[in-house]
N, C-alpha and C positions, 0 to 999 in steps of 0.2 A: 504494500500500500504506500509506504514512504517513497518507493521508487516512482510510482505514478504521480505523486504530488510534486516531486522535484522536477519531473519532465514537463509539467504544466505551468511553468513559471511564466509570468507576463510582466508588463510594465506596471509600476506602482503609480498611484495617483500623483505623487510628488513629481515623478519623472515626466508624466504627461503635462502637468501644470508648468514645469520649467520649459518644456518644449514649446508650449503655446505662448508663453511669455517671450521667449526668444524670437519666435515668428512674428509676434506683435511688434516687438522693438524693431526688427528688420523692416517690416512693412511701414512703420511710422517714419523711417528714414528714407526708404526707397520711393514711396508714393510722391512726396513733395519734389524729390529730385526728378522723377519722371515727368511730372507736370511742368516743371521749370524748363526741361529740355524740349517738351512739346511746344511750349510758348516760344522758345528761342527758334525752333524750326519754323513756326508760323511767321515770325518776324523776318527770318531769313528769306522765306519765299516772297513776302511782300517787298522786301528790300531789293531782291534780285529783279523782280518784275518792274519795280520803279526805276531801277538802273537801265533796263531795256528801254523804257519810255524816255528816260533822260538822254540816252544815246540817240534815239530817233529824233528828239527835239533838237539836239546839237547838229545832227545831219541836216535837218530842215533849216536851221539857222544858217549853216554854211552854204546851203543852196540858195536860199531866198533872202538872206540878210536880216531876217527878223523871225520871231517865234509866231506861231499861229495864235491869234487872239481868241479868247473864249468869253462869250457874253451870255446873258440870259436868253437872248433870242437865238444865238448861235453857240450852243454848248459844245464843249470840246469832245471830240470823238477820236478814237485811236486811228481811224482811217485817215484823219487829217495829216498824219505823219508817216503814212505807209506802214503801219503795224497791223498785222492780222491778229485776230483774237487767239489763234493758235500759238502766237508768240508769247502770250501771257497765260498759258495753261498752268493751273496750280490746284492743289487739293483744298487749300483753305481760302484762297482769294481768286475767284473767277475774274475774267477780263472785265466784267461790269463793275468790279470793286474799285477801279481806278478812275480818278478824276484829276483834271489839271486846271488850275487857274493861271491864266497867262495874259501878258500884254506883249507888245511887239519886242520888248527888251528884257523881260523876266518871266519866270514861271515858278510854280510850286506844284508838286505832284502829291496827291493824297491816295492812300489805300484805306478803304473803309471796310472793316471786318463785319461779316454777317454769318449766321449759321454757327458752325464750329468755332469761328474766330470772332464772334460777336463781342464788341467792346475793345477789340485790338485794332486801333487805328494808328497808321503811320504817316509820316510826312517827310518828303524829300525836297529841300530847297535847291535853288539854282546853283548855289555854291557847293552842293554835295552834302549838306548837313542832314543827317537822318535823326528823326525824333518821334516820340509817341505824341499823339494829339491829346 
């Protein structure tokens, strides 16, 4: 009988509790780090696409001597600077997320988050300064 009891050993309640505590501590560290990395990836996507728009605006300026102006009657569109919507493909910021305010001599590019990136808005100024809105 003693032989049978010795072979049926398992984990004690203390061992299980220690394991659960260790998993909880690791999760409390890993989850915030994961979320921070996802937010950084979202910002990087917006920044890269705004860089594409910035390059197109610079090419437009080199060709025509001014930036395309955007007004309420004539809003800015990516086709104004020969960018196709497939140039701005992204998981978090679709092509419609980007707007530009511009005059003939300056511009500011905006990325407005929606859906998974709601509340994550970025701005790129003419001098290359990136910031959160």
